TORPA-4810 file (N, C-alpha, C, O; in nm, 3 decimals):
<nodes>
NODE_1_-1.468_-3.376_-3.532_-1.487_-3.369_-3.387_-1.510_-3.223_-3.348_-1.444_-3.133_-3.401_M
NODE_2_-1.602_-3.200_-3.258_-1.632_-3.066_-3.209_-1.514_-3.015_-3.125_-1.446_-3.093_-3.059_S
NODE_3_-1.491_-2.884_-3.128_-1.378_-2.827_-3.054_-1.408_-2.825_-2.905_-1.504_-2.762_-2.862_E
NODE_4_-1.326_-2.893_-2.823_-1.348_-2.892_-2.679_-1.304_-2.759_-2.618_-1.208_-2.697_-2.664_P
NODE_5_-1.375_-2.716_-2.515_-1.344_-2.593_-2.443_-1.333_-2.621_-2.294_-1.399_-2.710_-2.241_L
NODE_6_-1.248_-2.543_-2.229_-1.244_-2.536_-2.084_-1.303_-2.400_-2.048_-1.250_-2.297_-2.087_L
NODE_7_-1.413_-2.401_-1.976_-1.483_-2.277_-1.940_-1.464_-2.255_-1.791_-1.483_-2.346_-1.710_I
NODE_8_-1.426_-2.133_-1.754_-1.400_-2.099_-1.615_-1.500_-1.996_-1.566_-1.536_-1.903_-1.639_L
NODE_9_-1.543_-2.013_-1.444_-1.622_-1.911_-1.375_-1.588_-1.919_-1.227_-1.551_-2.025_-1.176_T
NODE_10_-1.601_-1.808_-1.158_-1.585_-1.804_-1.013_-1.720_-1.776_-0.951_-1.793_-1.688_-0.997_N
NODE_11_-1.752_-1.851_-0.847_-1.882_-1.838_-0.780_-1.862_-1.783_-0.638_-1.754_-1.798_-0.581_C
NODE_12_-1.965_-1.720_-0.582_-1.949_-1.663_-0.449_-1.938_-1.768_-0.338_-1.893_-1.737_-0.228_P
NODE_13_-1.981_-1.891_-0.367_-1.977_-1.997_-0.266_-1.990_-2.133_-0.332_-2.023_-2.143_-0.450_D
NODE_14_-1.964_-2.238_-0.254_-1.968_-2.374_-0.308_-2.109_-2.414_-0.350_-2.126_-2.486_-0.448_A
NODE_15_-2.211_-2.368_-0.277_-2.349_-2.405_-0.311_-2.386_-2.355_-0.451_-2.448_-2.428_-0.528_A
NODE_16_-2.348_-2.233_-0.483_-2.374_-2.178_-0.617_-2.298_-2.257_-0.721_-2.354_-2.292_-0.825_T
NODE_17_-2.171_-2.285_-0.696_-2.089_-2.362_-0.790_-2.150_-2.500_-0.812_-2.156_-2.547_-0.926_A
NODE_18_-2.194_-2.566_-0.706_-2.255_-2.699_-0.718_-2.383_-2.694_-0.800_-2.407_-2.782_-0.883_E
NODE_19_-2.465_-2.592_-0.779_-2.592_-2.578_-0.853_-2.565_-2.558_-1.002_-2.631_-2.618_-1.086_R
NODE_20_-2.468_-2.473_-1.034_-2.434_-2.449_-1.174_-2.377_-2.576_-1.236_-2.418_-2.615_-1.346_I
NODE_21_-2.284_-2.642_-1.167_-2.222_-2.764_-1.219_-2.327_-2.871_-1.247_-2.328_-2.931_-1.354_A
NODE_22_-2.413_-2.895_-1.153_-2.515_-3.000_-1.168_-2.609_-2.968_-1.284_-2.641_-3.056_-1.364_R
NODE_23_-2.652_-2.844_-1.293_-2.743_-2.804_-1.401_-2.677_-2.824_-1.537_-2.740_-2.879_-1.628_T
NODE_24_-2.554_-2.781_-1.552_-2.485_-2.793_-1.681_-2.469_-2.939_-1.721_-2.489_-2.973_-1.838_L
NODE_25_-2.433_-3.026_-1.627_-2.416_-3.168_-1.659_-2.552_-3.233_-1.686_-2.565_-3.311_-1.780_V
NODE_26_-2.653_-3.202_-1.604_-2.786_-3.259_-1.626_-2.842_-3.223_-1.763_-2.907_-3.304_-1.828_E
NODE_27_-2.816_-3.100_-1.807_-2.868_-3.054_-1.935_-2.776_-3.090_-2.053_-2.800_-3.048_-2.166_Q
NODE_28_-2.671_-3.167_-2.026_-2.574_-3.211_-2.127_-2.502_-3.094_-2.193_-2.455_-3.105_-2.306_R
NODE_29_-2.493_-2.982_-2.122_-2.418_-2.867_-2.171_-2.270_-2.882_-2.136_-2.185_-2.819_-2.199_L
NODE_30_-2.241_-2.964_-2.038_-2.103_-2.991_-1.996_-2.090_-3.140_-1.970_-2.183_-3.205_-1.922_A
NODE_31_-1.973_-3.193_-2.001_-1.944_-3.333_-1.970_-1.905_-3.348_-1.824_-1.931_-3.450_-1.761_A
NODE_32_-1.841_-3.244_-1.772_-1.785_-3.250_-1.638_-1.765_-3.108_-1.587_-1.740_-3.015_-1.665_C
NODE_33_-1.776_-3.091_-1.457_-1.744_-2.962_-1.395_-1.673_-2.990_-1.263_-1.718_-3.072_-1.183_A
NODE_34_-1.562_-2.921_-1.240_-1.483_-2.939_-1.119_-1.492_-2.816_-1.032_-1.462_-2.705_-1.076_N
NODE_35_-1.535_-2.835_-0.907_-1.531_-2.728_-0.807_-1.394_-2.733_-0.741_-1.352_-2.838_-0.691_L
NODE_36_-1.326_-2.622_-0.742_-1.194_-2.616_-0.680_-1.205_-2.556_-0.540_-1.310_-2.506_-0.500_L
NODE_37_-1.094_-2.562_-0.468_-1.089_-2.504_-0.334_-1.112_-2.353_-0.343_-1.075_-2.291_-0.442_A
NODE_38_-1.171_-2.295_-0.240_-1.193_-2.150_-0.241_-1.062_-2.074_-0.263_-0.956_-2.116_-0.219_P
NODE_39_-1.074_-1.961_-0.332_-0.960_-1.874_-0.360_-0.993_-1.732_-0.314_-1.109_-1.694_-0.303_V
NODE_40_-0.888_-1.657_-0.289_-0.904_-1.515_-0.256_-0.892_-1.436_-0.386_-0.789_-1.443_-0.453_Q
NODE_41_-0.994_-1.362_-0.424_-0.992_-1.281_-0.545_-0.979_-1.133_-0.508_-1.043_-1.087_-0.414_S
NODE_42_-0.897_-1.062_-0.581_-0.883_-0.917_-0.567_-0.910_-0.856_-0.702_-0.852_-0.897_-0.802_T
NODE_43_-0.999_-0.757_-0.706_-1.040_-0.699_-0.833_-1.094_-0.558_-0.812_-1.130_-0.519_-0.700_Y
NODE_44_-1.099_-0.482_-0.921_-1.158_-0.348_-0.916_-1.303_-0.361_-0.963_-1.329_-0.419_-1.068_R
NODE_45_-1.395_-0.307_-0.885_-1.536_-0.310_-0.921_-1.599_-0.177_-0.885_-1.597_-0.134_-0.770_W
NODE_46_-1.655_-0.114_-0.985_-1.722_0.016_-0.969_-1.631_0.116_-0.897_-1.675_0.189_-0.808_E
NODE_47_-1.503_0.118_-0.938_-1.409_0.216_-0.889_-1.339_0.184_-0.758_-1.255_0.261_-0.713_G
NODE_48_-1.373_0.072_-0.697_-1.312_0.036_-0.568_-1.240_-0.098_-0.580_-1.280_-0.186_-0.657_A
NODE_49_-1.132_-0.113_-0.503_-1.062_-0.241_-0.495_-1.141_-0.330_-0.399_-1.167_-0.292_-0.285_I
NODE_50_-1.178_-0.446_-0.447_-1.258_-0.540_-0.369_-1.178_-0.668_-0.345_-1.085_-0.699_-0.420_E
NODE_51_-1.215_-0.740_-0.241_-1.161_-0.873_-0.212_-1.279_-0.963_-0.180_-1.375_-0.922_-0.115_R
NODE_52_-1.270_-1.087_-0.228_-1.376_-1.182_-0.200_-1.319_-1.323_-0.203_-1.224_-1.352_-0.276_A
NODE_53_-1.377_-1.410_-0.124_-1.346_-1.552_-0.132_-1.446_-1.611_-0.231_-1.567_-1.593_-0.217_V
NODE_54_-1.394_-1.682_-0.333_-1.479_-1.738_-0.436_-1.444_-1.884_-0.459_-1.336_-1.930_-0.424_E
NODE_55_-1.539_-1.957_-0.518_-1.519_-2.097_-0.553_-1.505_-2.109_-0.703_-1.602_-2.086_-0.775_T
NODE_56_-1.386_-2.144_-0.754_-1.367_-2.160_-0.897_-1.439_-2.286_-0.949_-1.448_-2.387_-0.879_P
NODE_57_-1.488_-2.276_-1.070_-1.556_-2.387_-1.135_-1.494_-2.404_-1.274_-1.493_-2.310_-1.354_L
NODE_58_-1.442_-2.523_-1.302_-1.385_-2.557_-1.432_-1.484_-2.646_-1.504_-1.524_-2.751_-1.453_L
NODE_59_-1.525_-2.605_-1.623_-1.632_-2.673_-1.697_-1.576_-2.723_-1.829_-1.514_-2.647_-1.904_I
NODE_60_-1.597_-2.851_-1.858_-1.553_-2.908_-1.985_-1.674_-2.921_-2.077_-1.771_-2.990_-2.046_K
NODE_61_-1.667_-2.853_-2.192_-1.777_-2.852_-2.287_-1.718_-2.839_-2.428_-1.603_-2.874_-2.451_S
NODE_62_-1.799_-2.788_-2.521_-1.754_-2.770_-2.659_-1.794_-2.632_-2.709_-1.882_-2.566_-2.652_T
NODE_63_-1.728_-2.589_-2.814_-1.760_-2.460_-2.875_-1.906_-2.457_-2.919_-1.974_-2.355_-2.906_R
NODE_64_-1.954_-2.570_-2.970_-2.093_-2.580_-3.016_-2.192_-2.550_-2.903_-2.294_-2.486_-2.926_E
NODE_65_-2.162_-2.595_-2.783_-2.255_-2.578_-2.669_-2.228_-2.450_-2.590_-2.305_-2.415_-2.500_R
NODE_66_-2.119_-2.378_-2.622_-2.081_-2.261_-2.543_-2.194_-2.159_-2.525_-2.217_-2.115_-2.413_Y
NODE_67_-2.267_-2.119_-2.630_-2.372_-2.018_-2.608_-2.474_-2.060_-2.502_-2.521_-1.977_-2.424_P
NODE_68_-2.508_-2.189_-2.500_-2.604_-2.237_-2.400_-2.541_-2.243_-2.261_-2.608_-2.216_-2.161_E
NODE_69_-2.413_-2.279_-2.254_-2.343_-2.280_-2.125_-2.340_-2.138_-2.068_-2.372_-2.117_-1.952_V
NODE_70_-2.302_-2.043_-2.152_-2.297_-1.904_-2.106_-2.434_-1.857_-2.058_-2.445_-1.795_-1.953_E
NODE_71_-2.537_-1.886_-2.134_-2.673_-1.845_-2.095_-2.714_-1.907_-1.962_-2.775_-1.840_-1.878_A
NODE_72_-2.682_-2.036_-1.943_-2.718_-2.102_-1.817_-2.643_-2.041_-1.700_-2.702_-2.017_-1.594_A
NODE_73_-2.513_-2.016_-1.717_-2.436_-1.954_-1.609_-2.494_-1.817_-1.576_-2.513_-1.783_-1.459_I
NODE_74_-2.523_-1.738_-1.678_-2.577_-1.604_-1.654_-2.710_-1.610_-1.579_-2.739_-1.523_-1.497_R
NODE_75_-2.791_-1.711_-1.607_-2.920_-1.727_-1.539_-2.902_-1.770_-1.394_-2.972_-1.721_-1.306_T
NODE_76_-2.810_-1.862_-1.370_-2.794_-1.922_-1.237_-2.698_-1.845_-1.145_-2.701_-1.864_-1.024_L
NODE_77_-2.615_-1.760_-1.201_-2.511_-1.691_-1.123_-2.567_-1.564_-1.062_-2.637_-1.488_-1.129_H
NODE_78_-2.536_-1.538_-0.935_-2.590_-1.418_-0.870_-2.519_-1.288_-0.907_-2.575_-1.180_-0.884_P
NODE_79_-2.398_-1.294_-0.964_-2.327_-1.171_-0.999_-2.392_-1.107_-1.121_-2.439_-1.177_-1.210_Y
NODE_80_-2.394_-0.975_-1.126_-2.447_-0.905_-1.243_-2.354_-0.921_-1.363_-2.399_-0.919_-1.478_S
NODE_81_-2.224_-0.936_-1.338_-2.125_-0.958_-1.444_-2.036_-1.075_-1.402_-1.924_-1.054_-1.356_V
NODE_82_-2.086_-1.199_-1.418_-2.003_-1.312_-1.378_-1.885_-1.333_-1.472_-1.894_-1.305_-1.592_P
NODE_83_-1.776_-1.381_-1.417_-1.663_-1.421_-1.500_-1.704_-1.546_-1.576_-1.741_-1.647_-1.516_E
NODE_84_-1.698_-1.540_-1.708_-1.720_-1.657_-1.793_-1.615_-1.649_-1.903_-1.624_-1.565_-1.992_I
NODE_85_-1.516_-1.737_-1.895_-1.405_-1.736_-1.989_-1.393_-1.875_-2.050_-1.393_-1.975_-1.978_I
NODE_86_-1.384_-1.881_-2.181_-1.368_-2.009_-2.250_-1.229_-2.014_-2.313_-1.187_-1.921_-2.382_A
NODE_87_-1.160_-2.124_-2.290_-1.027_-2.146_-2.342_-1.030_-2.272_-2.428_-1.073_-2.377_-2.381_V
NODE_88_-0.986_-2.262_-2.554_-0.984_-2.383_-2.637_-0.886_-2.486_-2.581_-0.778_-2.452_-2.534_P
NODE_89_-0.926_-2.611_-2.586_-0.837_-2.721_-2.549_-0.769_-2.763_-2.679_-0.831_-2.826_-2.764_I
NODE_90_-0.642_-2.730_-2.693_-0.572_-2.752_-2.820_-0.510_-2.891_-2.829_-0.476_-2.936_-2.938_V
NODE_91_-0.495_-2.960_-2.717_-0.442_-3.095_-2.717_-0.494_-3.166_-2.592_-0.524_-3.102_-2.491_A
NODE_92_-0.504_-3.296_-2.602_-0.549_-3.375_-2.488_-0.559_-3.521_-2.526_-0.543_-3.557_-2.642_G
NODE_93_-0.585_-3.603_-2.428_-0.600_-3.747_-2.448_-0.724_-3.772_-2.532_-0.836_-3.738_-2.492_F
NODE_94_-0.704_-3.831_-2.650_-0.811_-3.851_-2.747_-0.939_-3.910_-2.691_-1.046_-3.855_-2.715_G
NODE_95_-0.932_-4.022_-2.617_-1.054_-4.080_-2.563_-1.129_-3.983_-2.468_-1.252_-3.981_-2.467_P
NODE_96_-1.055_-3.905_-2.391_-1.120_-3.809_-2.301_-1.189_-3.699_-2.382_-1.301_-3.662_-2.350_Y
NODE_97_-1.123_-3.648_-2.484_-1.183_-3.542_-2.567_-1.306_-3.594_-2.639_-1.404_-3.521_-2.654_L
NODE_98_-1.303_-3.719_-2.685_-1.422_-3.778_-2.748_-1.534_-3.795_-2.647_-1.651_-3.781_-2.681_R
NODE_99_-1.498_-3.827_-2.522_-1.599_-3.839_-2.416_-1.668_-3.705_-2.394_-1.790_-3.700_-2.380_W
NODE_100_-1.591_-3.596_-2.389_-1.651_-3.462_-2.374_-1.752_-3.440_-2.486_-1.865_-3.398_-2.461_I
NODE_101_-1.711_-3.468_-2.609_-1.800_-3.446_-2.722_-1.927_-3.531_-2.709_-2.037_-3.481_-2.731_E
NODE_102_-1.911_-3.658_-2.674_-2.027_-3.746_-2.661_-2.123_-3.704_-2.552_-2.244_-3.711_-2.569_G
NODE_103_-2.069_-3.661_-2.439_-2.153_-3.624_-2.326_-2.224_-3.490_-2.343_-2.318_-3.459_-2.269_E
NODE_104_-2.180_-3.411_-2.439_-2.242_-3.280_-2.459_-2.333_-3.276_-2.582_-2.375_-3.168_-2.625_T
NODE_105_-2.363_-3.392_-2.638_-2.455_-3.396_-2.750_-2.597_-3.370_-2.698_-2.636_-3.425_-2.595_Q
NODE_106_-2.674_-3.286_-2.769_-2.812_-3.263_-2.726_-2.889_-3.395_-2.727_-2.865_-3.480_-2.813_P
NODE_107_-2.980_-3.412_-2.633_-3.058_-3.536_-2.631_-3.143_-3.547_-2.758_-3.191_-3.447_-2.811_P
NODE_108_-3.160_-3.669_-2.804_-3.244_-3.693_-2.921_-3.391_-3.678_-2.882_-3.434_-3.727_-2.777_L
NODE_109_-3.466_-3.612_-2.967_-3.610_-3.598_-2.943_-3.681_-3.723_-2.989_-3.654_-3.775_-3.098_L
NODE_110_-3.771_-3.773_-2.907_-3.843_-3.896_-2.941_-3.963_-3.867_-3.029_-4.035_-3.959_-3.067_A
</nodes>
């Protein structure tokens, strides 16, 4: 079984998060993506303390598909350095983890 991953990114707004989520699922790069409620982020950027309201996006995929997920996020995300963090899923409900693997298989070429 392919190693499942939980991939996190924060988007500047819900529309961006929705566009990324839909693209990843349509392209079978992710089995599922959850848009969470907006959060207040505080961070240092180019020497200054910044604050922003962002929309978190939780993406369920696999290690095998991670390079393509990262490339798609980088293409679709407006930030020059978007947060893209992958965390291995070390345990979970077997049928759900198999579903992630099945939904992220590349389409067969005819």
